[in-house]
KOLDRENDREN-787777 format. One record per atom (N, C-alpha, C): x, y, z; atom name; residue number from 1; residue in one letter. Coordinates in pm, 1 decimal, decimal comma, always signed. Atoms other than C-alpha are relative to their C-alpha. Layout:
N
ATOM	east	north	up	atom	nr	rest
ATOM	X	Y	Z	CA	NUM	A
...
This chain:
158
ATOM	east	north	up	atom	nr	rest
ATOM	+23,4	-21,9	+141,7	N	1	M
ATOM	+373,2	-6396,4	+1066,8	CA	1	M
ATOM	-148,2	+26,2	-23,3	C	1	M
ATOM	+138,6	-40,4	+26,5	N	2	S
ATOM	+54,7	-6232,6	+934,1	CA	2	S
ATOM	-64,5	-94,4	-100,6	C	2	S
ATOM	+73,0	+79,8	+98,0	N	3	N
ATOM	-213,1	-6427,3	+751,0	CA	3	N
ATOM	-72,7	+87,9	-100,7	C	3	N
ATOM	+59,2	-91,7	+97,0	N	4	I
ATOM	-311,6	-6118,0	+548,2	CA	4	I
ATOM	+67,6	-23,3	-134,0	C	4	I
ATOM	-51,2	+22,7	+134,1	N	5	V
ATOM	-274,3	-6181,3	+176,8	CA	5	V
ATOM	-12,7	+128,9	-79,4	C	5	V
ATOM	+9,6	-122,4	+80,0	N	6	P
ATOM	-188,1	-5880,2	-42,2	CA	6	P
ATOM	-78,5	-26,3	-127,5	C	6	P
ATOM	+76,5	+13,8	+123,8	N	7	F
ATOM	-397,0	-5810,6	-352,0	CA	7	F
ATOM	+84,6	-57,5	-112,1	C	7	F
ATOM	-84,6	+42,8	+111,8	N	8	G
ATOM	-106,0	-5864,8	-591,7	CA	8	G
ATOM	+46,8	-143,4	+15,3	C	8	G
ATOM	-61,3	+131,1	-2,1	N	9	G
ATOM	+43,3	-6200,8	-683,8	CA	9	G
ATOM	-95,7	-114,7	+18,6	C	9	G
ATOM	+97,0	+108,3	-14,1	N	10	R
ATOM	-272,9	-6410,5	-688,8	CA	10	R
ATOM	-58,0	-36,6	-135,0	C	10	R
ATOM	+62,6	+48,6	+122,1	N	11	K
ATOM	-447,4	-6616,2	-951,3	CA	11	K
ATOM	-139,8	+59,2	-11,5	C	11	K
ATOM	+132,5	-59,2	+18,8	N	12	Q
ATOM	-753,4	-6440,4	-1096,5	CA	12	Q
ATOM	-95,8	-101,5	-59,7	C	12	Q
ATOM	+108,1	+82,4	+54,2	N	13	D
ATOM	-1083,5	-6609,5	-1172,2	CA	13	D
ATOM	+33,2	-148,4	+7,5	C	13	D
ATOM	-37,6	+139,4	-16,9	N	14	G
ATOM	-956,9	-6941,0	-1036,2	CA	14	G
ATOM	-120,4	-89,6	+20,8	C	14	G
ATOM	+106,7	+97,7	-19,8	N	15	A
ATOM	-1157,6	-7257,2	-984,7	CA	15	A
ATOM	-65,6	+22,1	+135,2	C	15	A
ATOM	+77,4	-16,6	-122,0	N	16	D
ATOM	-1428,5	-7245,7	-721,5	CA	16	D
ATOM	+42,5	-106,0	+101,1	C	16	D
ATOM	-28,0	+96,5	-104,9	N	17	S
ATOM	-1328,9	-7403,8	-392,8	CA	17	S
ATOM	-130,9	-33,2	+70,7	C	17	S
ATOM	+124,3	+41,3	-65,3	N	18	E
ATOM	-1586,3	-7584,8	-182,8	CA	18	E
ATOM	-56,0	+111,6	+84,7	C	18	E
ATOM	+68,6	-98,4	-79,4	N	19	G
ATOM	-1841,8	-7354,3	-31,3	CA	19	G
ATOM	+2,0	+140,4	-57,7	C	19	G
ATOM	-2,6	-133,1	+58,9	N	20	E
ATOM	-1757,9	-7055,2	-251,5	CA	20	E
ATOM	-115,9	+14,7	-96,2	C	20	E
ATOM	+110,2	-27,2	+91,2	N	21	T
ATOM	-2039,5	-6895,1	-441,6	CA	21	T
ATOM	+45,9	+92,8	-110,0	C	21	T
ATOM	-32,2	-86,2	+112,4	N	22	Q
ATOM	-2031,2	-6721,7	-773,6	CA	22	Q
ATOM	-40,8	+143,0	+31,8	C	22	Q
ATOM	+26,3	-141,2	-20,1	N	23	R
ATOM	-2015,3	-6342,5	-763,0	CA	23	R
ATOM	-23,7	+66,1	-135,0	C	23	R
ATOM	+30,9	-69,7	+124,4	N	24	R
ATOM	-2160,5	-6108,3	-1023,1	CA	24	R
ATOM	+33,6	+148,4	+15,1	C	24	R
ATOM	-17,9	-144,2	+6,8	N	25	F
ATOM	-2064,7	-5759,3	-1124,7	CA	25	F
ATOM	-20,9	+43,7	-143,2	C	25	F
ATOM	+16,3	-55,4	+133,3	N	26	E
ATOM	-2131,9	-5532,4	-1418,5	CA	26	E
ATOM	+106,2	+105,3	-22,8	C	26	E
ATOM	-89,4	-105,9	+45,7	N	27	L
ATOM	-1886,8	-5318,3	-1608,5	CA	27	L
ATOM	-78,8	+84,5	-97,6	C	27	L
ATOM	+78,5	-89,4	+83,8	N	28	Q
ATOM	-2032,6	-5013,9	-1775,3	CA	28	Q
ATOM	+85,5	+111,6	-56,3	C	28	Q
ATOM	-48,5	-124,6	+58,0	N	29	L
ATOM	-1932,0	-4739,1	-2011,9	CA	29	L
ATOM	-120,8	+91,6	+1,2	C	29	L
ATOM	+111,4	-92,0	-16,3	N	30	F
ATOM	-2154,7	-4444,4	-1922,5	CA	30	F
ATOM	+40,2	+134,7	-59,2	C	30	F
ATOM	-27,5	-126,6	+68,5	N	31	I
ATOM	-2174,2	-4130,2	-2136,9	CA	31	I
ATOM	-120,0	+91,6	+15,5	C	31	I
ATOM	+101,0	-105,7	-0,9	N	32	K
ATOM	-2369,1	-3809,1	-2083,1	CA	32	K
ATOM	+54,0	+112,9	-87,5	C	32	K
ATOM	-43,9	-106,7	+90,6	N	33	H
ATOM	-2359,2	-3535,5	-2346,4	CA	33	H
ATOM	-115,9	+95,5	-27,0	C	33	H
ATOM	+108,2	-96,5	+20,6	N	34	P
ATOM	-2552,9	-3214,5	-2408,6	CA	34	P
ATOM	-70,1	-9,2	-135,6	C	34	P
ATOM	+64,0	-2,6	+132,3	N	35	S
ATOM	-2624,4	-3283,4	-2778,2	CA	35	S
ATOM	+21,3	-122,3	-88,8	C	35	S
ATOM	-30,4	+112,5	+89,6	N	36	T
ATOM	-2476,1	-3601,6	-2930,7	CA	36	T
ATOM	-113,9	-101,1	-2,2	C	36	T
ATOM	+103,9	+100,8	+16,6	N	37	D
ATOM	-2727,3	-3851,9	-3067,3	CA	37	D
ATOM	+52,5	-135,3	+48,8	C	37	D
ATOM	-45,7	+132,1	-47,2	N	38	P
ATOM	-2710,9	-4196,2	-2897,9	CA	38	P
ATOM	+45,1	-92,5	-113,7	C	38	P
ATOM	-39,1	+84,8	+113,4	N	39	A
ATOM	-2690,4	-4363,3	-3241,5	CA	39	A
ATOM	+143,0	+31,2	-44,3	C	39	A
ATOM	-137,0	-37,6	+35,5	N	40	E
ATOM	-2370,1	-4168,9	-3310,3	CA	40	E
ATOM	+100,0	-62,0	+97,9	C	40	E
ATOM	-87,1	+61,5	-100,1	N	41	I
ATOM	-2218,4	-4295,2	-2985,1	CA	41	I
ATOM	+14,3	-149,1	-27,5	C	41	I
ATOM	-0,5	+143,9	+28,4	N	42	T
ATOM	-2316,6	-4654,7	-3065,8	CA	42	T
ATOM	+89,0	-31,1	-120,0	C	42	T
ATOM	-79,5	+22,8	+121,0	N	43	A
ATOM	-2164,1	-4632,1	-3414,1	CA	43	A
ATOM	+148,4	+25,3	+25,7	C	43	A
ATOM	-140,0	-37,5	-20,7	N	44	A
ATOM	-1845,3	-4466,8	-3289,2	CA	44	A
ATOM	+75,9	-98,1	+88,3	C	44	A
ATOM	-72,0	+89,6	-91,3	N	45	V
ATOM	-1761,7	-4707,9	-3005,9	CA	45	V
ATOM	-24,5	-147,9	-30,7	C	45	V
ATOM	+24,7	+138,2	+40,5	N	46	G
ATOM	-1908,6	-5023,6	-3163,6	CA	46	G
ATOM	-58,1	-88,1	+109,2	C	46	G
ATOM	+63,6	+73,8	-108,9	N	47	L
ATOM	-2099,3	-5126,0	-2849,0	CA	47	L
ATOM	-148,4	+35,3	+3,4	C	47	L
ATOM	+144,4	-23,5	-9,5	N	48	E
ATOM	-2475,2	-5165,3	-2805,9	CA	48	E
ATOM	-36,4	+40,4	+141,6	C	48	E
ATOM	+34,5	-44,0	-135,5	N	49	P
ATOM	-2614,6	-4967,8	-2512,0	CA	49	P
ATOM	-110,5	-84,6	+62,2	C	49	P
ATOM	+107,7	+64,2	-76,3	N	50	K
ATOM	-2827,1	-5127,4	-2242,6	CA	50	K
ATOM	-112,8	+100,9	+19,3	C	50	K
ATOM	+94,4	-109,3	-22,9	N	51	I
ATOM	-2996,2	-4791,4	-2179,9	CA	51	I
ATOM	+48,8	+120,8	-78,0	C	51	I
ATOM	-35,4	-123,2	+69,4	N	52	Q
ATOM	-3007,2	-4475,2	-2388,5	CA	52	Q
ATOM	-120,0	+93,4	-3,6	C	52	Q
ATOM	+104,4	-100,4	+19,3	N	53	S
ATOM	-3203,1	-4153,4	-2410,0	CA	53	S
ATOM	+63,3	+118,4	-70,8	C	53	S
ATOM	-50,0	-112,5	+79,8	N	54	R
ATOM	-3168,6	-3857,8	-2645,2	CA	54	R
ATOM	-46,4	+131,8	+61,6	C	54	R
ATOM	+34,4	-132,4	-48,1	N	55	V
ATOM	-3162,0	-3495,9	-2535,9	CA	55	V
ATOM	-127,5	+47,4	-69,8	C	55	V
ATOM	+124,6	-53,4	+54,8	N	56	G
ATOM	-3508,9	-3343,7	-2582,7	CA	56	G
ATOM	-112,2	-99,6	-15,1	C	56	G
ATOM	+107,3	+100,0	+8,1	N	57	D
ATOM	-3700,6	-3673,2	-2596,3	CA	57	D
ATOM	-81,4	+1,1	+128,6	C	57	D
ATOM	+87,3	+9,1	-116,7	N	58	A
ATOM	-3995,5	-3724,1	-2361,4	CA	58	A
ATOM	+57,3	-100,2	+99,3	C	58	A
ATOM	-51,7	+89,3	-104,4	N	59	R
ATOM	-3888,6	-3877,8	-2029,0	CA	59	R
ATOM	-96,6	-115,1	+22,7	C	59	R
ATOM	+81,7	+117,7	-31,8	N	60	K
ATOM	-4011,3	-4226,0	-1932,9	CA	60	K
ATOM	+72,0	-84,6	+103,5	C	60	K
ATOM	-56,8	+92,2	-98,6	N	61	T
ATOM	-3958,4	-4487,7	-1663,2	CA	61	T
ATOM	+72,0	-112,6	-73,8	C	61	T
ATOM	-65,4	+114,8	+65,2	N	62	P
ATOM	-3739,9	-4794,9	-1730,4	CA	62	P
ATOM	-99,2	-97,0	-64,2	C	62	P
ATOM	+101,3	+88,0	+59,1	N	63	K
ATOM	-4063,8	-4985,3	-1803,6	CA	63	K
ATOM	-79,2	+68,3	-111,4	C	63	K
ATOM	+61,4	-68,3	+113,1	N	64	G
ATOM	-4174,6	-4721,7	-2056,5	CA	64	G
ATOM	-116,3	+92,7	+32,8	C	64	G
ATOM	+109,2	-91,0	-36,9	N	65	A
ATOM	-4437,4	-4525,6	-1861,6	CA	65	A
ATOM	+48,5	+144,7	-12,6	C	65	A
ATOM	-42,6	-140,1	+18,1	N	66	P
ATOM	-4432,3	-4152,8	-1943,9	CA	66	P
ATOM	+22,2	+72,6	+132,2	C	66	P
ATOM	-30,6	-88,6	-112,5	N	67	L
ATOM	-4282,4	-3902,8	-1701,8	CA	67	L
ATOM	-9,8	+144,2	-51,7	C	67	L
ATOM	+5,4	-138,8	+46,7	N	68	P
ATOM	-4318,3	-3524,2	-1711,1	CA	68	P
ATOM	+136,3	+48,3	-49,3	C	68	P
ATOM	-121,6	-63,9	+47,9	N	69	G
ATOM	-4062,7	-3324,0	-1906,6	CA	69	G
ATOM	+73,3	-77,6	-107,6	C	69	G
ATOM	-85,7	+61,1	+101,7	N	70	V
ATOM	-3787,2	-3408,3	-2151,2	CA	70	V
ATOM	+138,6	-21,6	+59,1	C	70	V
ATOM	-136,8	+24,2	-45,6	N	71	Y
ATOM	-3434,4	-3541,1	-2109,8	CA	71	Y
ATOM	+85,2	+124,5	-26,5	C	71	Y
ATOM	-80,9	-121,3	+16,5	N	72	P
ATOM	-3195,0	-3248,6	-2051,9	CA	72	P
ATOM	+130,1	-23,7	-77,3	C	72	P
ATOM	-121,8	+34,0	+72,4	N	73	D
ATOM	-2906,0	-3433,5	-2218,1	CA	73	D
ATOM	-11,8	-143,3	-50,3	C	73	D
ATOM	-6,6	+138,4	+46,5	N	74	T
ATOM	-2817,7	-3753,9	-2397,2	CA	74	T
ATOM	+66,2	-83,9	+108,8	C	74	T
ATOM	-55,9	+95,3	-95,2	N	75	S
ATOM	-2751,9	-4050,6	-2170,8	CA	75	S
ATOM	+12,4	-133,5	-71,9	C	75	S
ATOM	-28,7	+124,4	+72,2	N	76	W
ATOM	-2594,4	-4370,7	-2304,7	CA	76	W
ATOM	+80,2	-89,2	+93,1	C	76	W
ATOM	-68,0	+89,7	-94,2	N	77	R
ATOM	-2491,4	-4674,8	-2100,5	CA	77	R
ATOM	+10,6	-140,6	-58,7	C	77	R
ATOM	-30,9	+137,9	+38,7	N	78	Y
ATOM	-2324,7	-4993,9	-2222,6	CA	78	Y
ATOM	+28,4	-78,4	+127,0	C	78	Y
ATOM	-21,5	+79,7	-119,8	N	79	S
ATOM	-2318,8	-5277,9	-1970,5	CA	79	S
ATOM	+28,6	-144,7	-38,6	C	79	S
ATOM	-27,5	+142,7	+17,6	N	80	E
ATOM	-2168,2	-5624,8	-1954,7	CA	80	E
ATOM	+10,6	-63,8	+137,7	C	80	E
ATOM	+0,4	+70,1	-128,4	N	81	R
ATOM	-2227,5	-5870,3	-1671,4	CA	81	R
ATOM	+108,1	-107,1	-0,9	C	81	R
ATOM	-104,2	+101,0	-17,7	N	82	H
ATOM	-1946,4	-6089,1	-1541,2	CA	82	H
ATOM	-32,2	-85,7	+121,4	C	82	H
ATOM	+15,3	+95,8	-109,7	N	83	H
ATOM	-1958,1	-6398,3	-1319,0	CA	83	H
ATOM	+139,1	-51,6	+33,3	C	83	H
ATOM	-131,6	+46,8	-41,9	N	84	V
ATOM	-1648,5	-6486,0	-1117,7	CA	84	V
ATOM	-14,9	-86,6	+124,6	C	84	V
ATOM	+1,5	+90,1	-114,9	N	85	E
ATOM	-1568,8	-6751,2	-858,0	CA	85	E
ATOM	+68,5	+60,8	+121,4	C	85	E
ATOM	-75,6	-65,2	-107,3	N	86	K
ATOM	-1335,0	-6533,2	-653,2	CA	86	K
ATOM	-35,2	+148,2	+0,7	C	86	K
ATOM	+30,0	-141,3	-18,9	N	87	Q
ATOM	-1324,8	-6164,5	-559,3	CA	87	Q
ATOM	+56,7	+90,7	-108,7	C	87	Q
ATOM	-79,5	-80,7	+91,8	N	88	W
ATOM	-1110,2	-6045,7	-851,2	CA	88	W
ATOM	-82,1	+54,0	-116,3	C	88	W
ATOM	+74,4	-63,5	+108,9	N	89	F
ATOM	-1247,1	-5802,7	-1109,6	CA	89	F
ATOM	+86,5	+88,8	-89,3	C	89	F
ATOM	-83,1	-98,8	+69,7	N	90	A
ATOM	-956,7	-5580,1	-1225,3	CA	90	A
ATOM	+33,9	-40,9	-143,1	C	90	A
ATOM	-36,9	+41,6	+136,0	N	91	S
ATOM	-864,9	-5791,1	-1529,2	CA	91	S
ATOM	-112,6	+29,6	-98,7	C	91	S
ATOM	+114,3	-29,7	+87,6	N	92	R
ATOM	-1215,6	-5740,8	-1669,7	CA	92	R
ATOM	-9,0	+149,8	-28,3	C	92	R
ATOM	-4,4	-145,2	+21,5	N	93	V
ATOM	-1185,1	-5363,3	-1622,5	CA	93	V
ATOM	+103,8	+30,7	-107,5	C	93	V
ATOM	-105,6	-25,4	+97,9	N	94	E
ATOM	-857,8	-5367,3	-1813,8	CA	94	E
ATOM	-41,2	-45,8	-140,1	C	94	E
ATOM	+45,0	+47,7	+131,3	N	95	E
ATOM	-1013,4	-5575,0	-2095,9	CA	95	E
ATOM	-92,7	+101,5	-66,9	C	95	E
ATOM	+91,8	-99,1	+57,6	N	96	L
ATOM	-1293,6	-5319,7	-2144,6	CA	96	L
ATOM	+75,6	+127,0	-38,5	C	96	L
ATOM	-78,3	-120,3	+30,5	N	97	V
ATOM	-1052,5	-5025,7	-2128,4	CA	97	V
ATOM	+82,9	-22,0	-126,1	C	97	V
ATOM	-79,5	+30,2	+120,2	N	98	D
ATOM	-828,6	-5194,3	-2388,7	CA	98	D
ATOM	-87,0	+1,0	-126,0	C	98	D
ATOM	+91,0	-1,7	+115,8	N	99	R
ATOM	-1130,7	-5239,8	-2619,6	CA	99	R
ATOM	-38,9	+142,6	-38,3	C	99	R
ATOM	+36,9	-139,3	+27,7	N	100	L
ATOM	-1198,0	-4865,3	-2591,1	CA	100	L
ATOM	+116,0	+82,6	-55,8	C	100	L
ATOM	-116,4	-77,2	+46,4	N	101	L
ATOM	-842,6	-4752,1	-2679,7	CA	101	L
ATOM	-10,2	+43,2	-146,8	C	101	L
ATOM	+10,7	-46,4	+139,5	N	102	P
ATOM	-912,3	-4747,1	-3057,9	CA	102	P
ATOM	-99,7	+115,4	-18,9	C	102	P
ATOM	+103,1	-104,4	+8,7	N	103	H
ATOM	-1197,3	-4500,9	-2985,1	CA	103	H
ATOM	+37,6	+124,8	+80,9	C	103	H
ATOM	-50,4	-109,2	-83,3	N	104	K
ATOM	-981,5	-4256,1	-2792,2	CA	104	K
ATOM	-41,9	+137,7	-53,2	C	104	K
ATOM	+30,5	-132,0	+56,5	N	105	A
ATOM	-1034,9	-3960,3	-3029,4	CA	105	A
ATOM	-147,7	+34,9	+21,1	C	105	A
ATOM	+143,3	-26,3	-17,9	N	106	F
ATOM	-1413,0	-3995,2	-3011,8	CA	106	F
ATOM	-32,1	+27,3	+146,5	C	106	F
ATOM	+28,4	-18,7	-142,3	N	107	L
ATOM	-1422,9	-4033,4	-2632,5	CA	107	L
ATOM	+51,7	+134,8	+49,5	C	107	L
ATOM	-53,5	-129,3	-39,4	N	108	L
ATOM	-1199,2	-3729,8	-2586,4	CA	108	L
ATOM	-82,1	+114,7	-58,6	C	108	L
ATOM	+81,7	-105,6	+61,8	N	109	S
ATOM	-1413,6	-3527,6	-2828,4	CA	109	S
ATOM	-130,3	+20,8	+76,4	C	109	S
ATOM	+121,9	-14,3	-80,7	N	110	L
ATOM	-1719,3	-3599,1	-2612,5	CA	110	L
ATOM	+26,8	+90,9	+119,7	C	110	L
ATOM	-36,7	-84,2	-115,4	N	111	R
ATOM	-1545,0	-3445,7	-2310,3	CA	111	R
ATOM	+26,7	+143,6	-43,3	C	111	R
ATOM	-36,0	-133,6	+47,5	N	112	E
ATOM	-1410,4	-3153,6	-2511,1	CA	112	E
ATOM	-122,8	+81,0	-41,0	C	112	E
ATOM	+122,6	-69,7	+42,9	N	113	S
ATOM	-1764,7	-3071,1	-2630,3	CA	113	S
ATOM	-106,8	+2,1	+110,0	C	113	S
ATOM	+92,2	-17,2	-112,0	N	114	G
ATOM	-1921,5	-3069,5	-2281,9	CA	114	G
ATOM	-56,7	-126,7	+59,9	C	114	G
ATOM	+52,2	+125,8	-52,2	N	115	G
ATOM	-1986,8	-3438,2	-2215,1	CA	115	G
ATOM	+81,8	-54,7	+115,1	C	115	G
ATOM	-70,5	+73,1	-105,7	N	116	R
ATOM	-1883,1	-3674,6	-1937,4	CA	116	R
ATOM	+2,7	-146,6	-37,2	C	116	R
ATOM	-14,3	+142,5	+30,4	N	117	T
ATOM	-1758,0	-4032,0	-1969,5	CA	117	T
ATOM	+57,4	-71,7	+120,9	C	117	T
ATOM	-43,3	+78,5	-115,5	N	118	W
ATOM	-1709,4	-4302,4	-1705,9	CA	118	W
ATOM	+11,9	-147,1	-36,3	C	118	W
ATOM	+5,9	+144,8	-15,2	N	119	I
ATOM	-1615,1	-4662,5	-1656,8	CA	119	I
ATOM	-53,5	-20,9	+140,8	C	119	I
ATOM	+59,8	+26,9	-129,7	N	120	I
ATOM	-1831,3	-4792,5	-1373,6	CA	120	I
ATOM	+6,5	-149,8	+27,4	C	120	I
ATOM	+7,2	+138,0	-47,6	N	121	V
ATOM	-1787,9	-5116,2	-1178,4	CA	121	V
ATOM	-116,7	-3,4	+96,8	C	121	V
ATOM	+121,2	+10,2	-81,5	N	122	E
ATOM	-2121,7	-5216,8	-1027,8	CA	122	E
ATOM	-3,3	-138,1	+65,1	C	122	E
ATOM	+3,9	+125,6	-74,5	N	123	F
ATOM	-2107,7	-5484,2	-756,2	CA	123	F
ATOM	-144,3	-27,2	+39,2	C	123	F
ATOM	+142,5	+30,9	-7,5	N	124	L
ATOM	-2442,1	-5663,5	-736,0	CA	124	L
ATOM	-43,7	-66,5	+129,8	C	124	L
ATOM	+42,8	+47,6	-131,1	N	125	G
ATOM	-2450,7	-5764,9	-368,0	CA	125	G
ATOM	+23,1	-147,1	+26,0	C	125	G
ATOM	-23,0	+144,3	-13,1	N	126	D
ATOM	-2310,8	-6118,0	-400,2	CA	126	D
ATOM	+112,9	-36,4	+95,5	C	126	D
ATOM	-107,8	+32,5	-92,6	N	127	G
ATOM	-2041,8	-6094,2	-134,3	CA	127	G
ATOM	+121,2	+86,1	-21,9	C	127	G
ATOM	-123,5	-77,6	-3,4	N	128	Y
ATOM	-1687,2	-5975,8	-96,3	CA	128	Y
ATOM	+66,9	+11,1	-136,0	C	128	Y
ATOM	-86,8	-26,4	+113,6	N	129	F
ATOM	-1493,7	-5816,1	-380,7	CA	129	F
ATOM	+119,4	+78,7	+52,1	C	129	F
ATOM	-119,5	-75,7	-32,6	N	130	G
ATOM	-1140,0	-5691,2	-346,8	CA	130	G
ATOM	+101,2	-22,4	-110,1	C	130	G
ATOM	-97,9	+11,1	+106,8	N	131	D
ATOM	-880,6	-5619,2	-610,5	CA	131	D
ATOM	+73,3	+132,5	-10,4	C	131	D
ATOM	-70,4	-125,0	+25,1	N	132	E
ATOM	-641,8	-5354,2	-734,8	CA	132	E
ATOM	-4,6	+29,2	-148,6	C	132	E
ATOM	-4,7	-43,3	+139,6	N	133	I
ATOM	-664,0	-5157,9	-1056,0	CA	133	I
ATOM	+144,4	+43,2	-24,1	C	133	I
ATOM	-141,9	-31,4	+20,9	N	134	P
ATOM	-305,5	-5154,7	-1188,1	CA	134	P
ATOM	+21,0	+140,1	-57,6	C	134	P
ATOM	-35,7	-131,9	+49,3	N	135	L
ATOM	-132,9	-4827,8	-1267,6	CA	135	L
ATOM	-14,7	+7,8	-151,9	C	135	L
ATOM	+10,5	-2,9	+146,6	N	136	R
ATOM	-123,5	-4924,0	-1637,7	CA	136	R
ATOM	-144,8	+20,1	-44,2	C	136	R
ATOM	+141,4	-17,5	+33,5	N	137	T
ATOM	-505,3	-4944,7	-1641,7	CA	137	T
ATOM	-45,5	+140,7	+36,2	C	137	T
ATOM	+34,4	-136,5	-39,4	N	138	L
ATOM	-542,0	-4617,7	-1450,9	CA	138	L
ATOM	+54,6	+99,8	-102,3	C	138	L
ATOM	-59,3	-88,5	+100,9	N	139	A
ATOM	-307,6	-4453,8	-1703,6	CA	139	A
ATOM	-83,3	-1,2	-127,9	C	139	A
ATOM	+84,6	+8,6	+120,2	N	140	K
ATOM	-527,5	-4580,7	-1988,7	CA	140	K
ATOM	-131,5	+75,0	+21,2	C	140	K
ATOM	+121,6	-75,8	-29,8	N	141	L
ATOM	-836,1	-4436,9	-1816,8	CA	141	L
ATOM	+25,1	+149,3	-20,0	C	141	L
ATOM	-35,9	-140,8	+16,7	N	142	V
ATOM	-662,5	-4099,1	-1804,8	CA	142	V
ATOM	+18,2	+31,9	-147,8	C	142	V
ATOM	-24,1	-21,4	+143,1	N	143	E
ATOM	-550,3	-4133,9	-2167,3	CA	143	E
ATOM	-131,2	+12,3	-77,0	C	143	E
ATOM	+130,7	-1,6	+66,2	N	144	L
ATOM	-913,8	-4196,8	-2270,4	CA	144	L
ATOM	-92,9	+108,5	+54,5	C	144	L
ATOM	+85,6	-102,4	-59,0	N	145	G
ATOM	-1050,7	-3917,6	-2051,0	CA	145	G
ATOM	-119,0	-58,1	+73,8	C	145	G
ATOM	+109,8	+67,9	-68,9	N	146	L
ATOM	-1263,8	-4163,4	-1852,0	CA	146	L
ATOM	+13,0	+14,4	+150,7	C	146	L
ATOM	+5,3	+4,5	-145,5	N	147	D
ATOM	-1364,8	-4113,6	-1490,4	CA	147	D
ATOM	-23,7	-144,8	+40,5	C	147	D
ATOM	+19,3	+136,0	-50,5	N	148	F
ATOM	-1383,7	-4427,0	-1273,7	CA	148	F
ATOM	-101,5	+5,4	+113,0	C	148	F
ATOM	+104,6	+2,4	-101,1	N	149	G
ATOM	-1696,4	-4501,3	-1072,8	CA	149	G
ATOM	-20,4	-139,4	+55,3	C	149	G
ATOM	+31,0	+127,1	-65,7	N	150	I
ATOM	-1796,0	-4773,8	-829,4	CA	150	I
ATOM	-139,7	+11,7	+58,4	C	150	I
ATOM	+132,4	+8,0	-60,4	N	151	E
ATOM	-2152,2	-4869,3	-736,9	CA	151	E
ATOM	-9,9	-132,4	+73,4	C	151	E
ATOM	+8,9	+120,0	-81,0	N	152	V
ATOM	-2221,5	-5120,5	-460,6	CA	152	V
ATOM	-143,6	-16,2	+48,3	C	152	V
ATOM	+132,5	+33,1	-49,5	N	153	F
ATOM	-2554,0	-5286,8	-384,5	CA	153	F
ATOM	+16,8	-94,3	+118,9	C	153	F
ATOM	-10,6	+83,8	-119,8	N	154	A
ATOM	-2582,9	-5429,1	-31,7	CA	154	A
ATOM	-91,3	-121,4	-8,5	C	154	A
ATOM	+96,2	+108,0	+17,9	N	155	V
ATOM	-2879,1	-5645,4	-133,3	CA	155	V
ATOM	+18,5	-54,8	-142,2	C	155	V
ATOM	-19,2	+55,9	+133,3	N	156	P
ATOM	-2837,2	-5889,8	-426,1	CA	156	P
ATOM	-100,8	+54,2	-102,0	C	156	P
ATOM	+80,2	-51,4	+110,1	N	157	Q
ATOM	-2968,2	-5754,3	-759,0	CA	157	Q
ATOM	-28,0	-112,0	-99,6	C	157	Q
ATOM	+32,8	+98,0	+104,9	N	158	N
ATOM	-3130,7	-5945,5	-1044,6	CA	158	N
ATOM	+106,2	-7,2	-103,4	C	158	N
């Protein structure tokens, strides 16, 4: 008999067992658009961005130092950090996707007018993550016109 445990049929975000460490990940809604103002995106989806830049504004570093040129498009990124005791993250993805369902028309209009939209899971280097994104969540991503991205940091991030 195999000791491999399938992803399905397990308790999510359970109590920490001895020796387990907390793992962190971020969920993000990332939008790029050729002309939409970031304030319009914020108002439409009801989420405050962590990072935003408007098409045509002077470029700058994350710390605010000027860079040459201007932003070629609008970039808007909402982010929420999660702390879990186990490897599971899919339920948090589904929660964010469900919160975006009422904004379907707006998100689809961004794509139809030349923009791109993503849900990104960003693993912050705290150890093993493994989970499955259920078909129902994948179907909602398609319904909202959202791509799905994964970013993994091998070294722990702040």
